[in-house]
N, CA and C atoms as a LAMMPS dump frame, in Angstrom:
ITEM: TIMESTEP
0
ITEM: NUMBER OF ATOMS
330
ITEM: BOX BOUNDS ff ff ff
-5.0000000000000000e+02 5.0000000000000000e+02
-5.0000000000000000e+02 5.0000000000000000e+02
-5.0000000000000000e+02 5.0000000000000000e+02
ITEM: ATOMS id mol type element x y z
1 1 1 N -139.318 -425.82 -214.26
2 1 2 C -140.296 -425.805 -213.755
3 1 3 C -141.201 -427.048 -213.933
4 2 1 N -142.225 -427.168 -213.329
5 2 2 C -142.934 -428.413 -213.534
6 2 3 C -144.012 -427.791 -213.983
7 3 1 N -144.754 -428.893 -214.828
8 3 2 C -146.089 -428.398 -215.715
9 3 3 C -147.153 -428.097 -214.949
10 4 1 N -147.588 -428.326 -213.607
11 4 2 C -148.628 -427.876 -212.773
12 4 3 C -148.381 -426.596 -212.523
13 5 1 N -147.11 -426.163 -212.105
14 5 2 C -146.439 -424.869 -211.669
15 5 3 C -146.901 -423.649 -212.836
16 6 1 N -146.354 -424.231 -214.005
17 6 2 C -146.474 -423.483 -215.204
18 6 3 C -148.055 -422.813 -215.575
19 7 1 N -148.837 -424.168 -215.278
20 7 2 C -150.535 -423.925 -215.597
21 7 3 C -150.863 -423.13 -214.565
22 8 1 N -150.538 -423.16 -213.348
23 8 2 C -150.963 -422.027 -212.227
24 8 3 C -150.648 -420.689 -212.417
25 9 1 N -149.379 -420.342 -212.91
26 9 2 C -149 -419.347 -213.406
27 9 3 C -149.471 -418.509 -214.331
28 10 1 N -149.993 -419.601 -215.607
29 10 2 C -150.848 -419.003 -216.804
30 10 3 C -151.907 -418.551 -216.449
31 11 1 N -152.539 -419.207 -215.141
32 11 2 C -154.147 -419.05 -214.837
33 11 3 C -153.93 -417.873 -213.966
34 12 1 N -152.988 -417.862 -213.217
35 12 2 C -153.027 -416.382 -212.492
36 12 3 C -152.556 -415.153 -213.2
37 13 1 N -151.98 -415.24 -214.26
38 13 2 C -151.599 -414.158 -215.106
39 13 3 C -152.785 -413.809 -216.185
40 14 1 N -153.606 -414.809 -216.267
41 14 2 C -154.893 -414.586 -217.019
42 14 3 C -156.011 -413.737 -216.142
43 15 1 N -156.1 -414.26 -214.923
44 15 2 C -157.075 -413.557 -214.066
45 15 3 C -156.728 -412.161 -213.657
46 16 1 N -155.384 -411.93 -213.472
47 16 2 C -155.05 -410.724 -213.438
48 16 3 C -155.009 -409.685 -214.628
49 17 1 N -154.928 -410.111 -215.816
50 17 2 C -155.066 -409.691 -217.005
51 17 3 C -156.576 -409.235 -217.395
52 18 1 N -157.437 -410.256 -217.169
53 18 2 C -158.832 -410.113 -217.157
54 18 3 C -159.397 -409.153 -215.997
55 19 1 N -158.92 -409.27 -214.76
56 19 2 C -159.53 -408.072 -213.864
57 19 3 C -159.201 -406.549 -214.289
58 20 1 N -157.751 -406.439 -214.883
59 20 2 C -157.37 -405.32 -215.208
60 20 3 C -158.303 -404.744 -216.522
61 21 1 N -158.464 -405.574 -217.536
62 21 2 C -159.298 -405.498 -218.628
63 21 3 C -160.643 -404.966 -218.143
64 22 1 N -161.368 -405.39 -217.307
65 22 2 C -162.863 -405.227 -216.894
66 22 3 C -162.556 -404.067 -216.188
67 23 1 N -161.69 -403.679 -215.388
68 23 2 C -161.549 -402.383 -214.48
69 23 3 C -161.458 -401.084 -215.805
70 24 1 N -160.723 -401.461 -216.687
71 24 2 C -160.233 -400.32 -217.742
72 24 3 C -161.701 -400.194 -218.599
73 25 1 N -162.101 -401.13 -218.804
74 25 2 C -163.373 -401.067 -219.637
75 25 3 C -164.606 -400.439 -218.831
76 26 1 N -164.734 -400.65 -217.406
77 26 2 C -165.81 -399.887 -216.416
78 26 3 C -165.303 -398.138 -216.601
79 27 1 N -164.18 -398.229 -216.483
80 27 2 C -163.676 -396.852 -216.129
81 27 3 C -164.108 -395.997 -217.543
82 28 1 N -163.614 -396.668 -218.728
83 28 2 C -163.912 -396.325 -219.797
84 28 3 C -165.592 -395.56 -220.342
85 29 1 N -166.209 -396.653 -219.706
86 29 2 C -167.801 -396.535 -219.966
87 29 3 C -168.279 -395.673 -219.209
88 30 1 N -167.836 -395.469 -217.963
89 30 2 C -168.039 -394.358 -216.988
90 30 3 C -167.84 -392.929 -217.67
91 31 1 N -166.652 -393.015 -217.805
92 31 2 C -166.144 -391.457 -218.649
93 31 3 C -166.841 -391.218 -219.856
94 32 1 N -167.025 -392.302 -220.654
95 32 2 C -167.725 -391.853 -222.106
96 32 3 C -169.249 -391.292 -221.357
97 33 1 N -169.949 -391.872 -220.483
98 33 2 C -171.377 -391.658 -220.062
99 33 3 C -171.383 -390.221 -219.492
100 34 1 N -170.393 -390.118 -218.69
101 34 2 C -170.15 -388.348 -218.051
102 34 3 C -170.145 -387.522 -219.141
103 35 1 N -169.068 -387.828 -220.059
104 35 2 C -168.78 -386.848 -221.208
105 35 3 C -169.993 -386.457 -222.115
106 36 1 N -170.921 -387.781 -222.257
107 36 2 C -171.986 -387.566 -222.848
108 36 3 C -173.098 -386.478 -222.501
109 37 1 N -173.051 -387.092 -220.916
110 37 2 C -174.22 -386.197 -220.219
111 37 3 C -173.91 -384.943 -220.083
112 38 1 N -172.377 -384.447 -219.991
113 38 2 C -171.987 -382.859 -219.835
114 38 3 C -172.389 -382.324 -221.268
115 39 1 N -172.202 -383.006 -222.376
116 39 2 C -172.571 -382.503 -223.748
117 39 3 C -174.152 -382.264 -223.567
118 40 1 N -174.717 -382.895 -223.204
119 40 2 C -176.423 -382.812 -223.358
120 40 3 C -176.741 -381.474 -222.601
121 41 1 N -176.197 -381.48 -221.303
122 41 2 C -176.796 -380.284 -220.683
123 41 3 C -175.821 -378.919 -220.98
124 42 1 N -175.095 -378.803 -222.126
125 42 2 C -174.283 -377.548 -222.381
126 42 3 C -175.29 -376.475 -222.751
127 43 1 N -176.234 -376.818 -223.604
128 43 2 C -177.282 -375.763 -224.077
129 43 3 C -178.051 -375.314 -222.707
130 44 1 N -178.375 -376.151 -221.956
131 44 2 C -179.001 -375.602 -220.631
132 44 3 C -178.09 -374.573 -219.68
133 45 1 N -176.701 -375.025 -219.658
134 45 2 C -175.76 -374.091 -218.977
135 45 3 C -175.744 -372.717 -219.738
136 46 1 N -175.717 -372.777 -221.065
137 46 2 C -175.38 -371.691 -221.708
138 46 3 C -176.549 -370.909 -221.639
139 47 1 N -177.925 -371.264 -221.647
140 47 2 C -179.015 -370.627 -221.314
141 47 3 C -179.045 -369.806 -219.928
142 48 1 N -178.804 -370.65 -219.192
143 48 2 C -178.73 -370.234 -217.928
144 48 3 C -177.844 -368.96 -217.422
145 49 1 N -176.614 -369.308 -218.181
146 49 2 C -175.536 -368.228 -217.887
147 49 3 C -176.256 -366.86 -219.004
148 50 1 N -176.975 -366.947 -220.226
149 50 2 C -177.502 -365.901 -220.833
150 50 3 C -178.635 -365.353 -219.752
151 51 1 N -179.441 -366.171 -219.431
152 51 2 C -180.333 -365.346 -218.185
153 51 3 C -179.725 -364.584 -217.188
154 52 1 N -178.873 -365.142 -216.559
155 52 2 C -178.207 -364.323 -215.399
156 52 3 C -177.222 -363.331 -215.852
157 53 1 N -177.009 -363.376 -217.151
158 53 2 C -176.045 -362.14 -217.51
159 53 3 C -177.161 -360.958 -217.984
160 54 1 N -178.162 -361.16 -218.207
161 54 2 C -179.233 -360.272 -218.717
162 54 3 C -178.92 -358.719 -218.007
163 55 1 N -179.054 -357.688 -218.672
164 55 2 C -179.091 -356.545 -218.261
165 55 3 C -180.021 -355.938 -217.27
166 56 1 N -181.026 -356.625 -217.525
167 56 2 C -182.374 -356.175 -216.774
168 56 3 C -182.404 -356.628 -215.524
169 57 1 N -181.691 -358.061 -215.22
170 57 2 C -182.069 -358.753 -214.024
171 57 3 C -180.539 -359.023 -213.46
172 58 1 N -180.445 -358.948 -212.029
173 58 2 C -179.225 -359.355 -211.261
174 58 3 C -179.667 -360.694 -210.763
175 59 1 N -180.871 -360.652 -210.158
176 59 2 C -181.483 -361.962 -209.414
177 59 3 C -182.535 -362.487 -210.537
178 60 1 N -182.39 -363.883 -210.303
179 60 2 C -183.818 -364.534 -211.298
180 60 3 C -184.109 -365.431 -210.332
181 61 1 N -185.706 -365.808 -210.312
182 61 2 C -186.379 -366.724 -209.549
183 61 3 C -186.042 -368.044 -210.11
184 62 1 N -185.808 -368.929 -209.027
185 62 2 C -185.603 -370.441 -209.171
186 62 3 C -186.523 -370.931 -210.472
187 63 1 N -187.782 -370.677 -209.918
188 63 2 C -188.729 -371.26 -210.706
189 63 3 C -188.765 -370.824 -212.485
190 64 1 N -188.406 -369.683 -212.674
191 64 2 C -188.389 -369.256 -213.867
192 64 3 C -186.992 -370.073 -214.7
193 65 1 N -185.974 -369.943 -214.064
194 65 2 C -185.144 -370.813 -214.596
195 65 3 C -185.279 -372.139 -214.776
196 66 1 N -186.08 -373.077 -213.688
197 66 2 C -186.393 -374.061 -214.176
198 66 3 C -187.333 -374.418 -215.087
199 67 1 N -188.241 -373.568 -215.321
200 67 2 C -189.237 -373.864 -216.484
201 67 3 C -188.467 -373.306 -217.762
202 68 1 N -187.651 -372.338 -217.591
203 68 2 C -186.902 -372.035 -219.27
204 68 3 C -186.303 -373.203 -219.69
205 69 1 N -185.32 -373.832 -218.959
206 69 2 C -184.581 -375.02 -219.117
207 69 3 C -185.095 -376.236 -219.338
208 70 1 N -186.199 -376.392 -218.664
209 70 2 C -187.191 -377.599 -218.639
210 70 3 C -186.572 -378.508 -217.562
211 71 1 N -186.063 -378.163 -216.484
212 71 2 C -185.599 -379.206 -215.761
213 71 3 C -186.045 -379.264 -214.147
214 72 1 N -185.8 -380.255 -213.301
215 72 2 C -186.158 -380.062 -212.141
216 72 3 C -185.316 -379.147 -211.342
217 73 1 N -185.848 -379.087 -209.877
218 73 2 C -185.144 -378.062 -209.237
219 73 3 C -183.932 -378.807 -208.951
220 74 1 N -183.551 -380.088 -208.661
221 74 2 C -182.121 -380.527 -208.23
222 74 3 C -181.001 -380.412 -209.431
223 75 1 N -181.555 -380.572 -210.622
224 75 2 C -180.865 -380.298 -211.839
225 75 3 C -180.553 -378.913 -212.103
226 76 1 N -181.515 -378.04 -212.063
227 76 2 C -181.296 -376.797 -212.187
228 76 3 C -180.514 -376.079 -211.03
229 77 1 N -180.231 -376.325 -209.982
230 77 2 C -179.357 -375.928 -208.876
231 77 3 C -177.938 -376.47 -209.337
232 78 1 N -177.968 -377.832 -209.909
233 78 2 C -176.513 -378.25 -210.077
234 78 3 C -175.996 -377.59 -211.223
235 79 1 N -176.76 -376.953 -212.352
236 79 2 C -176.455 -376.658 -213.31
237 79 3 C -175.869 -375.289 -212.971
238 80 1 N -176.79 -374.781 -212.301
239 80 2 C -176.374 -372.955 -211.677
240 80 3 C -175.093 -372.939 -211.023
241 81 1 N -174.815 -374.102 -210.042
242 81 2 C -173.479 -373.874 -209.61
243 81 3 C -172.269 -374.308 -210.558
244 82 1 N -172.601 -375.085 -211.411
245 82 2 C -171.522 -375.181 -212.437
246 82 3 C -171.146 -373.826 -213.354
247 83 1 N -172.239 -372.987 -213.457
248 83 2 C -171.862 -371.867 -214.536
249 83 3 C -171.35 -370.766 -213.601
250 84 1 N -171.309 -370.984 -212.205
251 84 2 C -170.685 -369.95 -211.259
252 84 3 C -171.951 -369.124 -210.739
253 85 1 N -172.879 -369.408 -210.375
254 85 2 C -174.173 -368.864 -209.755
255 85 3 C -174.249 -369.381 -208.334
256 86 1 N -174.914 -368.305 -207.565
257 86 2 C -175.356 -368.755 -206.273
258 86 3 C -176.51 -368.104 -205.699
259 87 1 N -177.018 -368.985 -204.652
260 87 2 C -178.569 -368.427 -204.149
261 87 3 C -178.369 -367.242 -203.278
262 88 1 N -179.565 -366.676 -203.328
263 88 2 C -179.708 -365.223 -202.471
264 88 3 C -179.475 -365.804 -200.911
265 89 1 N -178.882 -364.581 -200.422
266 89 2 C -178.789 -364.99 -198.609
267 89 3 C -179.843 -364.902 -197.773
268 90 1 N -181.003 -364.136 -198.49
269 90 2 C -182.153 -363.739 -197.802
270 90 3 C -182.965 -365.114 -197.667
271 91 1 N -182.718 -365.984 -198.077
272 91 2 C -183.856 -367.11 -198.275
273 91 3 C -185.048 -367.105 -199.236
274 92 1 N -184.768 -366.143 -200.126
275 92 2 C -185.685 -366.173 -201.218
276 92 3 C -184.975 -367.015 -202.47
277 93 1 N -185.845 -367.615 -202.846
278 93 2 C -185.23 -368.862 -203.886
279 93 3 C -184.788 -367.898 -205.263
280 94 1 N -183.78 -367.253 -205.179
281 94 2 C -183.58 -366.497 -206.205
282 94 3 C -182.207 -366.735 -206.682
283 95 1 N -181.473 -366.58 -207.685
284 95 2 C -180.169 -367.191 -207.726
285 95 3 C -179.342 -365.656 -208.985
286 96 1 N -178.125 -365.48 -208.882
287 96 2 C -177.522 -364.772 -209.533
288 96 3 C -176.212 -365.244 -209.928
289 97 1 N -175.376 -364.787 -210.76
290 97 2 C -174.087 -365.05 -211.02
291 97 3 C -173.457 -364.442 -209.936
292 98 1 N -172.256 -365.462 -209.401
293 98 2 C -171.338 -364.637 -208.249
294 98 3 C -170.695 -363.465 -208.85
295 99 1 N -170.181 -363.162 -210.077
296 99 2 C -169.653 -362.034 -210.731
297 99 3 C -170.387 -360.857 -210.511
298 100 1 N -171.878 -361.26 -210.918
299 100 2 C -172.725 -359.894 -210.769
300 100 3 C -173.149 -359.686 -209.249
301 101 1 N -173.264 -360.716 -208.264
302 101 2 C -173.753 -360.383 -207.087
303 101 3 C -173.002 -361.102 -205.781
304 102 1 N -171.52 -360.659 -205.785
305 102 2 C -170.665 -361.524 -204.925
306 102 3 C -171.407 -361.42 -203.31
307 103 1 N -170.559 -362.287 -202.68
308 103 2 C -171.358 -362.498 -201.411
309 103 3 C -170.835 -361.617 -200.55
310 104 1 N -171.661 -360.893 -199.364
311 104 2 C -171.624 -359.965 -198.839
312 104 3 C -170.311 -359.827 -197.738
313 105 1 N -169.37 -359.168 -197.851
314 105 2 C -168.316 -359.387 -197.068
315 105 3 C -167.995 -358.5 -195.691
316 106 1 N -169.273 -357.968 -195.257
317 106 2 C -169.311 -357.226 -194.259
318 106 3 C -169.095 -358.075 -192.826
319 107 1 N -169.353 -359.231 -192.932
320 107 2 C -169.117 -360.166 -191.826
321 107 3 C -170.712 -360.285 -191.173
322 108 1 N -171.731 -359.882 -191.679
323 108 2 C -173.101 -360.268 -190.98
324 108 3 C -173.348 -361.376 -190.932
325 109 1 N -174.252 -362.024 -190.218
326 109 2 C -174.457 -363.275 -189.804
327 109 3 C -175.927 -363.832 -190.685
328 110 1 N -176.14 -363.203 -191.589
329 110 2 C -177.463 -363.143 -192.234
330 110 3 C -177.697 -364.762 -192.948
């Protein structure tokens, strides 16, 4: 092979290796960030689960849950879904664990 072709192949190989390394680095950074965020939210998820498992309450007001974990509405709802909770079907801003308040199976259109 001639020298210009070898130089071109080396350049192409370098570009491919560089692209793969960049993509792998970006993936790794994203994964570590998500893992770190999940670890930070674990205490809030545990507290929500404890509140929703309380014997005195099947349903809890969203405002109360938000206040106790110190989060906004969007984050609280996301965490509630992660712990297996659901919102009430009557339009009230209340949440319960699906295991304690399963959906109505009667087929009503509420």
